[in-house]
C-alpha positions in Angstrom: 0.0 0.0 0.0 1.5 3.4 -1.0 1.5 6.1 1.5 0.9 9.8 0.8 1.7 12.5 3.3 -0.8 15.4 2.9 -0.2 18.7 4.5 -3.3 20.8 5.0 -5.4 17.6 5.2 -8.2 19.4 7.1 -8.3 22.2 4.5 -10.7 22.5 1.6 -8.5 20.9 -1.0 -6.6 18.6 1.3 -9.8 17.1 2.6 -11.1 16.3 -0.9 -7.7 15.0 -2.0 -7.4 12.8 1.0 -10.9 11.4 0.4 -10.0 10.5 -3.2 -6.7 8.9 -2.2 -8.4 6.8 0.5 -11.1 5.7 -2.0 -8.3 4.5 -4.3 -6.7 2.4 -1.6 -3.8 4.7 -0.5 -2.7 5.1 3.1 -3.0 8.9 3.9 -1.1 10.6 6.7 -2.5 14.1 7.3 -0.8 17.1 8.9 -2.7 20.3 9.7 -2.3 23.2 12.2 -6.0 23.9 12.5 -5.3 27.6 12.4 -8.3 29.9 13.1 -8.1 31.9 9.8 -11.6 30.6 9.3 -14.1 28.4 11.3 -12.0 25.6 12.9 -15.2 23.6 13.4 -15.3 23.1 9.6 -11.8 21.8 9.7 -12.4 19.4 12.5 -15.5 18.1 10.8 -13.5 17.3 7.7 -10.9 15.4 9.7 -13.7 13.5 11.5 -15.0 12.3 8.2 -11.5 11.2 7.0 -10.8 9.4 10.3 -13.7 7.1 9.6 -11.3 5.3 7.2 -8.7 3.2 9.0 -6.1 4.1 6.5 -6.1 7.8 7.6 -4.1 9.2 10.5 -3.3 12.8 11.3 -1.2 15.1 13.4 -2.1 18.6 14.5 0.9 20.8 14.4 2.4 23.8 12.6 4.6 23.5 9.5 7.0 26.0 11.2 7.6 23.4 13.9 10.3 21.5 12.0 10.8 18.9 14.8 7.1 18.0 14.8 6.9 17.8 11.0 10.1 15.8 10.7 9.0 13.3 13.4 5.7 12.8 11.7 7.1 12.4 8.2 9.9 10.1 9.4 7.4 7.9 11.2 5.0 7.8 8.2 7.8 7.0 5.6 5.6 8.2 2.7 6.3 7.4 -0.9 4.8 10.8 -1.9 4.4 14.2 -0.2 1.6 16.5 -1.3 2.2 19.9 0.2 -1.1 21.9 0.3 -0.9 23.7 3.7 -0.5 27.4 3.5 -1.8 30.7 4.7 -4.3 31.3 1.9 -6.2 34.3 0.7 -5.1 37.1 -1.6 -6.8 39.9 0.4 -5.8 38.7 3.9 -2.2 39.1 2.8 -2.7 42.8 2.9 -3.8 42.6 6.6 -1.4 40.0 8.0 1.6 39.6 5.7 3.9 38.1 8.4 1.7 35.0 8.6 2.4 34.4 4.9 6.2 34.6 5.3 6.0 32.2 8.2 3.7 29.5 6.9 4.3 29.8 3.2 8.0 30.3 3.0 9.4 28.7 6.2 6.7 26.0 6.1 7.5 25.0 2.5 11.2 25.0 3.3 10.6 22.6 6.2 8.6 20.3 3.9 11.4 20.3 1.3 14.0 19.5 4.0 12.0 16.5 5.1 11.5 15.4 1.5 15.3 15.7 1.0 16.1 13.7 4.1 13.6 10.9 3.3 14.3 10.8 -0.4 10.6 10.6 -1.5 9.6 9.3 -4.9 7.7 12.5 -5.7 7.1 15.8 -4.0 4.1 17.8 -5.2 3.5 21.3 -3.9 0.6 23.8 -4.4 1.2 27.1 -6.1 -1.5 29.4 -7.5 -2.7 31.2 -10.6 -1.9 34.4 -8.7 1.8 34.0 -9.6 0.9 35.2 -13.1 0.3 38.6 -11.5 0.2 41.4 -14.1 0.5 39.1 -17.1 -2.1 39.9 -19.7 -1.5 37.3 -22.4 -4.2 34.6 -22.0 -4.8 31.8 -21.5 -1.9 31.7 -19.0 0.5 28.9 -19.8 3.4 27.5 -17.7 6.1 28.8 -20.0 5.1 32.4 -19.5 7.3 34.5 -17.2 5.7 35.0 -13.8 7.8 37.9 -12.7 5.1 40.5 -11.6 3.2 39.2 -8.6 0.7 41.7 -7.2 0.4 40.4 -3.6 2.6 39.0 -1.0 0.6 35.8 -1.2 1.5 35.4 -4.9 5.1 36.3 -4.2 5.4 33.6 -1.5 4.0 31.0 -3.8 6.4 32.1 -6.6 9.2 31.8 -4.1 8.1 28.2 -3.4 8.4 27.4 -7.0 12.0 28.8 -7.1 12.8 26.9 -3.9 11.3 23.7 -5.2 13.4 24.0 -8.4 16.6 24.6 -6.4 16.0 21.5 -4.2 15.0 19.4 -7.1 18.2 20.3 -8.9 20.5 19.9 -5.9 19.1 16.8 -4.4 17.4 15.2 -7.5 14.0 15.3 -5.8 11.2 14.7 -8.5 9.1 17.7 -7.9 5.8 19.0 -9.4 4.3 22.4 -8.6 0.7 22.8 -9.6 -1.0 26.2 -10.0 -4.6 26.3 -8.9 -7.3 28.5 -10.6 -10.1 29.7 -8.4 -11.2 26.5 -6.8 -14.8 26.2 -5.5 -17.2 23.4 -4.4 -18.6 21.6 -1.4 -16.7 22.0 1.9 -15.2 25.2 0.6 -13.6 27.9 2.7 -15.9 30.6 4.1 -13.6 33.4 2.8 -14.0 32.3 -0.8 -16.4 34.2 -3.0 -19.0 31.5 -3.6 -19.3 30.7 0.1 -19.6 34.4 0.9 -22.1 35.1 -1.8 -24.4 32.2 -0.9 -24.2 33.0 2.8 -25.1 36.6 2.2 -27.9 35.8 -0.2 -29.5 33.3 2.2 -29.4 35.9 5.0 -31.0 38.6 2.8 -27.7 40.6 2.6 -26.1 42.3 -0.3 -22.8 40.9 -1.8 -19.8 43.1 -2.7 -19.0 42.9 -6.4 -15.6 44.3 -7.2 -14.5 46.2 -10.3 -18.2 46.8 -10.9 -18.5 43.1 -12.0 -16.1 43.5 -14.8 -14.0 40.5 -13.8 -13.6 36.9 -15.0 -12.1 33.8 -13.5 -11.2 30.3 -14.6 -13.5 28.6 -12.0 -12.2 25.1 -11.2 -14.5 22.6 -9.4 -12.7 21.0 -6.4 -13.2 17.3 -7.4 -11.8 18.1 -10.9 -8.8 19.8 -9.2 -8.0 16.9 -6.9 -8.4 14.4 -9.7 -5.7 16.4 -11.5 -3.4 16.2 -8.5 -4.0 12.5 -8.1 -3.1 11.8 -11.7 0.0 14.0 -11.5 1.2 11.9 -8.6 2.0 9.2 -11.2 3.4 11.7 -13.7 6.8 11.8 -12.1 9.2 14.3 -13.7 12.6 13.1 -14.9 15.6 15.3 -15.6 16.1 15.1 -19.4 19.4 13.6 -20.6 19.4 16.3 -23.2 17.5 19.5 -22.9 16.7 19.3 -26.6 14.5 16.4 -25.8 12.0 18.5 -23.9 8.7 18.6 -25.8 7.4 22.0 -26.9 5.0 23.3 -24.3 6.4 21.2 -21.5 7.7 23.2 -18.4 10.1 20.4 -17.5 13.4 21.9 -16.3 16.5 21.3 -18.4 18.6 20.8 -15.2 16.2 19.1 -12.7 13.4 16.6 -12.4 11.0 19.6 -11.9 7.9 20.8 -13.6 5.1 23.4 -13.2 1.5 22.4 -14.2 -1.7 24.5 -14.4 -4.8 22.9 -13.1 -7.8 24.9 -14.3 -11.0 24.5 -16.2 -9.5 26.0 -19.4 -12.4 28.5 -19.5 -12.9 32.1 -18.6 -16.2 32.8 -16.9 -17.4 36.4 -16.4 -18.1 37.1 -12.7 -21.6 38.2 -13.4 -22.3 34.9 -15.1 -21.0 33.1 -12.0 -23.3 35.2 -9.8 -26.2 34.4 -12.2 -25.5 30.7 -11.7 -25.7 31.2 -7.9 -29.0 33.1 -8.3 -30.4 30.3 -10.4 -29.4 27.6 -7.9 -30.9 29.6 -5.0 -34.0 30.7 -7.0 -33.6 34.4 -6.0 -32.1 37.6 -7.1 -29.1 38.7 -5.0 -28.7 42.3 -3.9 -25.3 43.7 -5.1 -22.9 46.4 -4.0 -20.9 47.3 -7.0 -17.4 48.5 -5.9 -14.0 49.5 -7.3 -11.3 46.9 -7.9 -9.7 45.8 -4.7 -6.0 46.3 -4.2 -3.9 43.4 -5.4 -6.7 41.8 -7.4 -6.6 41.0 -11.1 -9.3 41.5 -13.7 -9.2 38.0 -15.1 -7.6 34.5 -15.0 -7.6 31.8 -17.6 -5.7 28.5 -17.6 -4.1 26.7 -20.5 -4.6 23.1 -19.3 -2.9 21.5 -22.3 0.1 20.3 -20.3 -2.0 18.7 -17.7 -3.9 16.8 -20.4 -0.7 15.8 -22.1 0.7 14.4 -18.9 -2.4 12.7 -17.5 -4.9 12.4 -20.3 -7.3 14.5 -18.1 -8.8 17.9 -18.4 -11.2 19.5 -15.8 -14.7 20.0 -17.3 -17.3 20.5 -14.6 -19.5 23.5 -15.7 -20.0 26.4 -13.3 -23.8 25.7 -13.3 -23.3 22.1 -12.1 -20.5 23.1 -9.6 -22.4 25.9 -8.1 -25.5 23.8 -7.7 -23.5 21.1 -5.9 -22.1 23.7 -3.5 -25.5 25.1 -2.7 -26.9 21.6 -2.1 -24.0 21.0 0.4 -24.4 24.4 2.1 -28.1 23.8 2.6 -27.4 20.3 4.1 -24.5 21.3 6.2 -26.2 24.4 7.8 -29.6 22.8 7.7 -31.2 25.7 5.8 
């Protein structure tokens, strides 16, 4: 039985990934700090569900606590590490930047040190579409320069990519960084737009719509996302014997077993269409406060998912209409409304 060590296992994405891995017969060892960035009860409930499977165990500790992380990984002896834990949220990085440096930079460094010591078969680490920053050429592809991050959150994730490449080159650790694009779905974070919009609407409150609604996102349904991660586990990068052998469009490093991969729906959906899908699922019109663009935000994101499909044969495809309806159904059930 293969063992996967998942950081952030009580988080939105970590929970769904752990469920998928357990369903496929993996042993999963979770690691989560249970920080109070949002409702900790939601995190505990996710872990409670996972703990119903005998092949799941977990430790509650901080990534910054290297001794605790090292002890847990050493005991688990994982074949694969999937590093998802991080201080998330673009807007929160304006309020509490220090937490991003601590969790996202030092935390990732500690994970990479453990991967180096253990010599894992594959290290996979989460990045974000936010690293594309001020880029305007769309869809975003992995070979574009990502040199203009607009928030500290994006900068820490870009730093993770550079750190990952360095460790992969020096210690020959097969490493895949995946860039997420606006993930949504059941068990989502309360700070994400879909959760906030549905919660406000069901309480008769108005929602804040930034840039007067003139925004677009590549909304990616969470089960599509984790399916992509699962398949990438088996797409282990190998350092090319000759850089000339790298296929056009592949982000594989010429000097390391390292690759960056977008995981997105390969579709750009206008924000107002997304809100319309919420209104349709709820059967109501939502009151809206139209506002200016928020600092650090970008007007649009759009993923080129060709590399993901080439490596795995898979491309996310859940429609916003279906994904939003699934979230609304979960929200009604979870909160009994």
